[in-house]
ROLUM-503076 format. One record per residue (C-alpha): residue in three letters; z, y, x. Coordinates in steps of 0.02 Angstrom, whole numbers, padded with zeros to 5 digits, always signed. Layout:
REM residues N
ALAZYX ...
This chain:
REM residues 696
MET-00565-01418-00099 ALA-00713-01467-00228 ASN-00592-01437-00371 PHE-00501-01298-00310 THR-00510-01196-00467 ASP-00405-01333-00536 GLU-00270-01264-00441 PHE-00290-01086-00489 GLY-00116-01032-00571 SER-00068-01199-00557 MET+00095-01124-00520 VAL+00109-00970-00651 PHE+00183-00995-00815 ASN+00037-00895-00890 LYS-00048-00900-01075 ASP-00138-01071-01045 ALA+00034-01154-00980 MET+00127-01061-01147 ARG+00005-01117-01266 GLN+00043-01302-01211 ARG+00228-01280-01225 LEU+00274-01177-01336 SER+00250-01193-01539 PRO+00088-01093-01620 ASP+00220-00979-01705 ILE+00317-00930-01550 PHE+00169-00930-01443 GLU+00085-00795-01572 ARG+00244-00693-01575 LEU+00260-00688-01364 GLU+00080-00647-01361 ASP+00085-00488-01487 ILE+00241-00432-01379 ILE+00146-00470-01211 ASP-00021-00382-01276 ASN+00054-00252-01373 GLY+00235-00227-01352 GLY+00381-00235-01464 GLU+00561-00314-01468 MET+00598-00501-01422 ASP+00722-00578-01551 THR+00836-00724-01512 GLU+00731-00864-01569 VAL+00571-00817-01465 ALA+00674-00795-01305 ASN+00768-00962-01310 ALA+00619-01041-01349 VAL+00514-00978-01198 ALA+00654-01011-01071 GLU+00668-01201-01135 ALA+00488-01215-01096 MET+00487-01111-00953 MET+00632-01211-00872 ASN+00561-01363-00912 TRP+00392-01337-00841 ALA+00457-01252-00678 MET+00570-01429-00651 GLU+00409-01513-00663 LYS+00335-01392-00526 GLY+00491-01454-00436 ALA+00605-01294-00462 THR+00786-01318-00450 HIS+00836-01137-00489 TYR+00771-00974-00549 THR+00773-00789-00492 HIS+00737-00613-00560 TRP+00613-00554-00457 PHE+00620-00376-00432 GLN+00541-00220-00353 PRO+00684-00106-00273 MET+00661+00048-00197 THR+00670-00049-00023 GLY+00474-00070-00038 ILE+00486-00269-00042 THR+00552-00380-00169 ALA+00715-00452-00213 GLU+00774-00619-00270 LYS+00941-00686-00320 HIS+00952-00875-00346 ASP+01031-00980-00491 SER+01041-01152-00514 PHE+00981-01238-00679 ILE+01145-01356-00676 GLN+01302-01304-00774 PRO+01445-01419-00758 ASP+01470-01522-00915 GLY+01676-01515-00928 VAL+01669-01703-00867 CYS+01640-01703-00692 GLY+01427-01708-00722 VAL+01320-01566-00726 GLY+01175-01525-00879 LEU+01056-01391-00880 ASP+01074-01221-00957 PHE+00934-01105-00957 ARG+00936-01003-01128 GLY+00865-00837-01193 LYS+01012-00732-01117 HIS+00967-00786-00939 LEU+00779-00753-00969 ILE+00788-00579-01038 LYS+00945-00522-00936 GLY+01017-00525-00735 GLU+01150-00434-00643 PRO+01115-00383-00464 ASP+01219-00258-00376 ALA+01148-00099-00406 SER+01253-00012-00256 SER+01174-00116-00134 PHE+01005-00046-00151 PRO+00920+00134-00103 SER+00987+00232-00255 GLY+00951+00417-00177 GLY+01119+00470-00252 LEU+01090+00387-00411 ARG+01228+00245-00395 ALA+01390+00262-00288 THR+01465+00119-00194 PHE+01601+00091-00311 GLU+01474+00096-00457 ALA+01391-00085-00443 ARG+01336-00150-00601 GLY+01135-00148-00629 TYR+01034-00232-00729 THR+00846-00327-00717 ALA+00752-00347-00878 TRP+00608-00465-00911 ASP+00447-00408-00896 PRO+00330-00516-01004 THR+00178-00438-00961 SER+00183-00518-00793 PHE+00184-00709-00793 ALA+00328-00804-00722 PHE+00283-00918-00575 VAL+00371-01044-00475 LYS+00387-01002-00270 ASP+00486-01110-00143 GLY+00594-01214-00262 SER+00621-01065-00388 LEU+00559-01001-00536 CYS+00527-00818-00509 ILE+00550-00708-00670 PRO+00462-00530-00639 THR+00587-00399-00698 VAL+00638-00219-00706 PHE+00796-00154-00615 CYS+00901-00011-00688 SER+01081+00042-00654 TYR+01215+00026-00760 SER+01206+00203-00836 GLY+00996+00185-00862 GLU+00931+00273-00716 VAL+00773+00177-00635 LEU+00795+00107-00472 ASP+00643+00022-00449 LYS+00460+00034-00430 LYS+00396-00064-00576 THR+00484+00017-00716 PRO+00400+00198-00687 LEU+00234+00102-00672 LEU+00256+00022-00831 ARG+00291+00167-00915 SER+00148+00262-00829 THR+00029+00119-00911 GLU+00096+00168-01069 ALA+00058+00334-01048 VAL-00121+00329-01000 CYS-00144+00205-01134 LYS-00096+00322-01270 GLU-00181+00447-01227 ALA-00356+00360-01166 LEU-00375+00264-01334 ARG-00353+00440-01418 ILE-00532+00487-01347 VAL-00612+00320-01364 ARG-00565+00329-01529 LEU-00640+00496-01548 PHE-00811+00421-01470 GLY-00807+00294-01607 ASP-00742+00143-01548 THR-00623+00071-01683 GLU-00606-00094-01615 SER-00499-00066-01443 LYS-00300-00079-01477 ARG-00282-00038-01293 VAL-00326+00042-01137 PHE-00278-00045-00973 ALA-00254+00033-00801 THR-00323-00106-00660 ALA-00315-00106-00467 GLY-00354-00214-00351 ALA-00281-00185-00175 GLU-00387-00215-00014 GLN-00243-00265+00116 GLU-00304-00254+00299 TYR-00177-00352+00433 PHE-00187-00405+00606 LEU-00147-00572+00669 LEU-00066-00600+00842 ASP+00004-00766+00923 LEU+00176-00784+00869 GLN+00231-00844+01044 GLN+00160-00689+01107 TYR+00229-00566+00955 LYS+00418-00639+01000 LYS+00412-00582+01182 ARG+00377-00397+01105 LYS+00542-00312+01053 ASP+00454-00174+00980 LEU+00346-00271+00871 VAL+00488-00396+00809 ILE+00599-00239+00794 THR+00483-00120+00721 GLY+00312-00202+00671 ARG+00226-00102+00796 THR+00203-00072+00969 LEU+00299+00072+01030 PHE+00235+00068+01215 GLY+00061-00032+01283 ALA-00094+00039+01386 PRO-00256+00037+01318 PRO-00348-00141+01364 PRO-00518-00125+01451 LYS-00587-00160+01307 GLY-00538-00101+01122 GLN-00657-00099+00955 GLU-00819+00007+01047 MET-00925-00135+01047 GLU-00913-00140+00845 ASP-00922-00324+00877 HIS-00765-00389+00770 TYR-00818-00311+00598 PHE-00872-00458+00491 GLY-00901-00561+00641 ALA-00882-00742+00639 LEU-00708-00809+00592 ARG-00624-00898+00753 PRO-00554-01058+00709 ARG-00359-01015+00708 VAL-00408-00861+00585 SER-00505-00970+00478 GLU-00386-01099+00453 PHE-00256-00974+00414 MET-00374-00905+00284 LYS-00424-01056+00201 ASP-00223-01109+00193 LEU-00184-00919+00122 ASP-00322-00941-00004 ARG-00268-01103-00089 GLU-00078-01020-00082 LEU-00121-00877-00158 TRP-00239-00973-00286 LYS-00095-01067-00336 LEU+00010-00907-00380 GLY-00129-00837-00491 VAL-00174-00708-00356 TYR-00371-00669-00367 ALA-00399-00684-00176 LYS-00583-00653-00164 THR-00633-00583-00002 LYS-00588-00590+00171 HIS-00666-00535+00346 ASN-00642-00482+00488 GLU-00610-00296+00499 ALA-00657-00161+00648 ALA-00526-00185+00763 PRO-00480-00341+00891 SER-00373-00463+00793 GLN-00389-00369+00628 HIS-00439-00436+00445 GLU-00432-00393+00270 LEU-00412-00493+00097 ALA-00479-00402-00061 PRO-00434-00475-00236 GLY-00524-00454-00395 TYR-00452-00336-00506 CYS-00336-00353-00653 ARG-00214-00246-00742 VAL-00099-00144-00628 ASN+00057-00214-00660 LEU+00002-00373-00609 ALA-00098-00315-00480 THR+00043-00245-00409 ASP+00155-00396-00416 HIS+00001-00504-00342 ASN+00007-00373-00198 GLN+00185-00384-00161 LEU+00156-00577-00170 THR+00011-00578-00041 MET+00102-00470+00086 GLU+00243-00590+00084 ILE+00149-00762+00100 MET+00031-00702+00223 LYS+00185-00691+00326 LYS+00229-00863+00279 VAL+00073-00944+00305 ALA+00039-00873+00471 GLU+00181-00919+00540 ARG+00156-01103+00493 HIS-00010-01062+00593 GLY+00079-01024+00757 LEU+00045-00840+00706 ALA+00124-00658+00665 CYS+00046-00558+00527 LEU+00070-00372+00534 LEU+00072-00259+00414 HIS+00123-00103+00474 GLU-00001+00049+00448 LYS-00027+00073+00651 PRO+00027-00073+00764 PHE-00077-00035+00917 ARG-00108+00154+00995 GLY-00325+00178+00999 VAL-00392+00064+00879 ASN-00392+00051+00687 GLY-00240+00056+00587 SER-00219-00043+00428 GLY-00242+00031+00268 LYS-00216-00034+00080 HIS-00360+00035-00030 ASN-00326+00059-00202 ASN-00453+00026-00304 TRP-00419+00099-00498 SER-00499+00104-00651 LEU-00475+00103-00837 MET-00530-00035-00953 THR-00515-00075-01137 ASP-00452-00242-01210 THR-00611-00263-01293 GLY-00697-00266-01087 LYS-00766-00098-01083 ASN-00750-00003-00924 LEU-00718+00182-00944 PHE-00787+00237-00791 SER-00941+00125-00795 PRO-01086+00234-00804 GLY-01215+00132-00915 LYS-01391+00140-00882 LYS-01403+00320-00929 PRO-01255+00418-00857 GLU-01330+00584-00891 ASN-01328+00548-01063 ASN-01156+00449-01073 LYS-01028+00593-01140 GLN-00902+00483-01140 PHE-00915+00429-00957 GLN-00931+00606-00910 LEU-00772+00665-00998 PHE-00664+00524-00922 MET-00742+00567-00748 SER-00706+00747-00769 ALA-00513+00684-00823 VAL-00501+00627-00645 ILE-00564+00781-00556 ARG-00445+00875-00639 ALA-00287+00766-00630 VAL-00337+00734-00423 ASP-00364+00921-00411 GLU-00198+00966-00504 ASN-00105+00833-00428 GLN-00147+00830-00249 ASP+00022+00838-00195 LEU+00085+00677-00296 LEU-00054+00577-00218 ARG-00013+00636-00055 ILE+00168+00604-00076 SER+00128+00420-00141 VAL+00068+00382+00021 ALA+00195+00500+00137 THR+00283+00360+00277 ALA+00309+00380+00459 GLY+00188+00235+00479 ASN+00053+00303+00378 ASP+00076+00470+00467 ARG+00017+00385+00632 ARG-00122+00316+00543 LEU-00206+00454+00440 GLY-00342+00557+00498 GLY-00469+00434+00605 SER-00523+00274+00639 GLU-00592+00254+00464 ALA-00416+00303+00393 PRO-00458+00462+00283 PRO-00370+00641+00323 ALA-00208+00701+00242 ILE-00312+00818+00151 ILE-00356+00758-00039 SER-00528+00767-00091 MET-00645+00667-00216 PHE-00822+00580-00173 LEU-00927+00566-00318 GLY-01105+00547-00220 ASP-01227+00672-00257 TYR-01299+00597-00441 ILE-01141+00607-00527 THR-01107+00764-00452 ASN-01281+00844-00507 ILE-01243+00762-00681 LEU-01075+00861-00724 THR-01149+01006-00642 SER-01287+01018-00743 VAL-01172+01013-00896 GLU-01065+01149-00813 GLU-01231+01256-00805 GLY-01273+01219-00982 HIS-01436+01111-00937 GLY-01495+00950-00955 ALA-01487+00814-00807 LYS-01620+00746-00720 GLU-01654+00567-00772 TYR-01601+00458-00655 SER-01739+00347-00582 ALA-01682+00173-00499 GLU-01772+00170-00312 LYS-01806+00002-00240 MET-01760-00041-00071 GLU-01895-00076+00050 THR-01888-00175+00206 GLY-02054-00194+00250 ILE-02039-00366+00255 ALA-02155-00474+00123 SER-02049-00638+00108 VAL-01872-00524+00067 PRO-01844-00482-00115 GLU-01869-00324-00186 PHE-01678-00240-00270 LEU-01638-00071-00319 LYS-01510+00042-00230 ASP-01374+00101-00287 LYS-01361+00267-00375 SER-01258+00356-00220 ASP-01205+00290-00047 ARG-01021+00258+00008 ASN-00913+00363+00105 ARG-00785+00290+00211 THR-00680+00459+00256 SER-00656+00508+00072 PRO-00486+00476+00028 PHE-00524+00445-00154 ALA-00693+00386-00181 PHE-00816+00369-00340 THR-00883+00184-00291 GLY-00994+00136-00447 ASN-00858+00096-00588 LYS-00697+00132-00521 PHE-00606+00241-00384 GLU-00553+00189-00213 PHE-00393+00266-00155 ARG-00409+00234+00015 MET-00239+00327+00085 PRO-00111+00211+00054 GLY-00048+00124+00222 SER-00054-00070+00230 SER+00146-00097+00191 LEU+00149-00003+00045 SER+00177-00063-00133 ILE+00045+00010-00244 ALA+00154+00050-00379 GLY+00171+00216-00323 PRO-00003+00276-00305 ASN-00039+00205-00479 VAL+00107+00291-00550 MET+00047+00437-00485 LEU-00141+00413-00536 ASN-00090+00337-00725 THR+00010+00499-00754 GLY-00087+00638-00704 VAL-00251+00560-00788 ALA-00138+00532-00950 ASP-00076+00711-00946 VAL-00254+00772-00928 LEU-00310+00665-01073 ARG-00178+00731-01190 ASP-00244+00901-01170 TYR-00416+00844-01204 ALA-00365+00741-01362 ASP-00286+00878-01426 ARG-00431+00998-01407 LEU-00566+00867-01470 GLU-00463+00829-01618 LYS-00447+01001-01672 ALA-00649+01058-01636 GLU-00756+01111-01772 SER-00911+01019-01666 PHE-00841+00876-01567 ASP-01013+00879-01455 ALA-00993+01067-01397 GLU-00820+01043-01368 VAL-00869+00896-01260 ASN-00971+00984-01161 ALA-00853+01132-01158 ILE-00719+01046-01066 ILE-00824+00966-00940 ALA-00910+01112-00898 LYS-00724+01218-00885 THR-00673+01058-00790 MET-00811+01096-00656 ARG-00792+01274-00666 ASP-00592+01256-00620 HIS-00585+01100-00523 LYS-00756+01064-00425 ARG-00657+01106-00267 ILE-00589+00929-00250 ILE-00764+00873-00244 PHE-00822+00864-00063 ASN-00967+00726-00010 GLY-00972+00758+00163 ASN-00896+00693+00322 ASN-00710+00720+00290 TYR-00668+00704+00484 SER-00758+00862+00544 GLU-00689+01012+00585 GLU-00791+01103+00465 TRP-00709+01008+00324 VAL-00540+01073+00372 LYS-00584+01249+00368 GLU-00680+01233+00203 ALA-00528+01133+00131 GLU-00433+01292+00176 ASN-00537+01415+00100 ARG-00558+01310-00076 GLY-00367+01311-00076 LEU-00347+01123-00058 CYS-00157+01058+00008 ASN-00170+00989+00194 TYR+00010+00921+00217 LYS+00013+00846+00391 ASN+00153+00727+00394 ALA+00274+00646+00272 VAL+00406+00769+00273 GLU+00311+00917+00239 ALA+00236+00822+00090 LEU+00403+00742+00010 GLU+00463+00910+00014 HIS+00365+00960-00130 TYR+00411+00815-00257 PRO+00535+00900-00355 ASP+00417+01050-00378 LYS+00431+01119-00537 LYS+00265+01060-00610 ASN+00303+00899-00549 ILE+00450+00884-00635 GLU+00383+00950-00815 LEU+00233+00818-00788 PHE+00350+00641-00772 ALA+00452+00722-00908 ARG+00289+00754-01030 HIS+00277+00576-01018 LYS+00435+00488-00995 ILE+00407+00432-00824 TYR+00539+00499-00732 THR+00700+00620-00760 GLU+00727+00759-00615 SER+00874+00653-00560 GLU+00764+00504-00524 ILE+00629+00609-00427 ARG+00756+00687-00318 SER+00818+00534-00284 ARG+00665+00456-00240 GLN+00638+00605-00122 GLU+00782+00562-00041 ILE+00749+00389-00020 LEU+00592+00417+00048 LEU+00656+00554+00176 GLU+00806+00453+00238 ASN+00680+00304+00269 TYR+00580+00409+00367 SER+00716+00457+00471 LYS+00798+00282+00496 VAL+00598+00211+00539 GLU+00605+00362+00662 ILE+00786+00330+00741 ILE+00746+00142+00753 GLU+00599+00176+00858 ALA+00683+00285+00971 LEU+00826+00164+01014 THR+00708+00020+01033 MET+00614+00113+01157 ILE+00777+00150+01264 ASP+00818-00024+01237 MET+00654-00073+01300 VAL+00661+00030+01447 ARG+00828+00031+01504 LYS+00847-00169+01491 ASP+00668-00217+01535 ILE+00549-00069+01587 MET+00648+00018+01713 PRO+00712-00145+01803 ALA+00520-00208+01808 CYS+00461-00048+01894 ILE+00608-00038+02021 LYS+00580-00221+02060 PHE+00383-00185+02088 GLU+00446-00031+02178 LYS+00548-00139+02296 THR+00400-00281+02330 LEU+00301-00133+02384 ALA+00437-00062+02489 GLU+00455-00226+02577 THR+00279-00262+02604 ALA+00260-00095+02696 ALA+00431-00110+02802 ALA+00357-00291+02845 LYS+00171-00189+02905 LYS+00292-00088+02989 SER+00397-00211+03102 ILE+00237-00271+03178 GLY+00168-00105+03229 ILE+00070-00040+03073 ASP+00062+00139+03052 VAL+00115+00130+02860 SER+00136+00324+02832 LYS-00026+00333+02733 SER-00060+00167+02671 THR-00079+00105+02505 GLU+00090+00037+02486 VAL+00188+00195+02521 GLU+00082+00295+02420 PHE+00091+00178+02274 ILE+00293+00193+02307 LYS+00279+00382+02308 LYS+00162+00372+02127 ILE+00291+00241+02061 ASP+00432+00340+02120 GLY+00404+00496+02041 LEU+00341+00428+01868 ILE+00513+00330+01870 LYS+00604+00495+01880 GLU+00502+00562+01744 PHE+00548+00413+01648 GLU+00727+00421+01661 LYS+00705+00614+01607 ARG+00611+00565+01484 THR+00739+00422+01412 GLU+00878+00535+01420 LEU+00804+00667+01306 VAL+00758+00529+01184 GLU+00943+00462+01204 LYS+01005+00654+01168 TYR+00879+00684+01006 SER+00910+00517+00933 ALA+01097+00548+00933 LYS+01090+00716+00880 ALA+00968+00641+00725 LYS+01085+00521+00689 ASN+01237+00659+00666 ILE+01129+00762+00558 LYS+01209+00733+00372 ASP+01095+00834+00275 ILE+00947+00723+00237 HIS+00810+00864+00217 THR+00872+00944+00393 GLN+00889+00764+00469 ALA+00706+00723+00414 LYS+00629+00896+00484 PHE+00713+00879+00656 VAL+00661+00694+00672 CYS+00469+00750+00627 ASP+00479+00893+00737 GLU+00586+00869+00877 LEU+00634+00677+00895 TYR+00452+00601+00866 PRO+00363+00706+01006 THR+00490+00663+01131 LEU+00456+00471+01087 HIS+00273+00506+01116 LYS+00286+00582+01279 LEU+00413+00440+01341 ARG+00259+00307+01288 ALA+00139+00425+01386 VAL+00235+00387+01549 ALA+00258+00192+01508 ASP+00074+00169+01486 GLU+00045+00238+01656 LEU+00156+00148+01731 GLU+00112-00004+01648 SER-00065+00035+01711 LEU-00006+00026+01892 VAL+00139-00113+01889 GLY+00067-00276+01927 ASP+00057-00412+01779 GLU+00192-00530+01837 TYR+00310-00378+01854 TRP+00274-00297+01688 PRO+00399-00374+01548 PHE+00283-00374+01401 PRO+00121-00465+01351 ALA-00005-00305+01367 TYR-00142-00260+01219 ARG-00270-00363+01304 ASP-00156-00504+01283 LEU-00088-00475+01104 LEU-00262-00408+01034 PHE-00384-00563+01111 SER-00274-00721+01104 VAL-00309-00770+00935 
């Protein structure tokens, strides 16, 4: 591994590979399209296609695929070989610009939320040159957008690219007004910290619920969970360490900036954090990361869980989306500088985010609204469902001083006193961190902590980009007309603070007092995904996305329908899985254990021992009572899941599933978990939590 940096990006057709294989003229024209947009002519497309194919074949590729991100939340691929019949019983190679630029998957086979009927099958994938092609599993993967024959957006990449253009356009207007004449583009950047669990693969395969749903639907708490706080940042166990080394190498080859790895708070839970890059590439990288994690885990006899709440009673897994704005000249627009109290550009961009988050609380909540995330939000280091922002006292005070019309106190960096002479001195940061905040400023970026671990980060970043672009447009309109630029900047910041500072909260988001205070402030508190998703097509949201040409109204409504339908499907599948586990496994195991107890009691009685108050008889009574309750609750789950499946209206179905079906699952689980704590290990049909969480 001494030369591991030589492998970085070795499987990616990046600019270095392009520069080596394309003529200077073609490379320059392609680079201009990548950096600044514009149409691609046939000459460039054909030249790139030929070079890309030759490069990919040298890497072992025999096929190519348009790699896209439909509304399933995962990626999709259709593979075609490079070979072409030559008409004389032989083959030649055929991969031209037309193959690179356009593909035709079946659009009716992916979620469309009513945009596509089954008989309207044609869809198109179109090359996205801003995200580099790569070789994976013997195929050249070409990142693409995905739309229907009539032009409706059917993927997650298209709106993300549109939103990056919107925020670039408006942010560039602002930096120009501050005198930046060199920057040509402003890019949204992101980095998704990925949490996950690793389990022994054989143990995993013995759990129907894990295999089918990705989480445990039953499971009594183990004697030890994460109470000792000894797993977080602990030394890596050998199997985990080998997995992580292998994972890093595979991701580096694909150009993914895998940087930080460590144990997370829960047993068997871990995290990978990447370096930050342009948001489109970061989104592609995170999709690749989730896929490669699972593949590498299997090679090591492990199973990688990406569900938001695979185990009850311990931390769930999130995906912290670190978002910022960066010019193409390398300036981070959220970097405070040495004197943030005098940095008006920084203050203005901070104000824009404050207003955008306050005005679009619903959209940020909607962007993370899933059945799995409903189980996670609100505890164990996951933020609550109420959207708020943490800025830290120092930045908050700077913006408040502008609002109040007086100068901010100049920051004087404090030295950290350790009391140990041999430890070098260092300066403290301007603010502490807040692990309970959904949206926290962390020095030169914002960390959106609400997304669940299996979620694509495209959705949250579409909301952030669009919301901030909308505010920046208003700011730019005002500043371009202002008689006094400096006075107008201060007036905008002051008005933003007066109107939107309710969204700033630097305290404990888990406290009951905050729930009450948030309500008094008028902040949204959508307690579940269904409640949040009902607000997706609100008038203000339709108008926002239309202004920036991100979504049409029909595309918004289609996404709402897809997400609600997915919510119901997830819960119904969980219900049916629980029924299967109860009927075929748990109930027979309990009856078998009960029979053993009865036989033991009968044997004692046959030799004259009074068993009327024996342990066996008392156990039998307790277990028999639980079995009867178990059967009753199972029948209720069967009844409610059947009713849910028969509800045709998606909104009504999702509400019924959320309000009626899920509580029955919760009650069924409670009985099963109590039975597990009573029934002997040799009888219980599934690996217990202690086996799953402490076996790697």
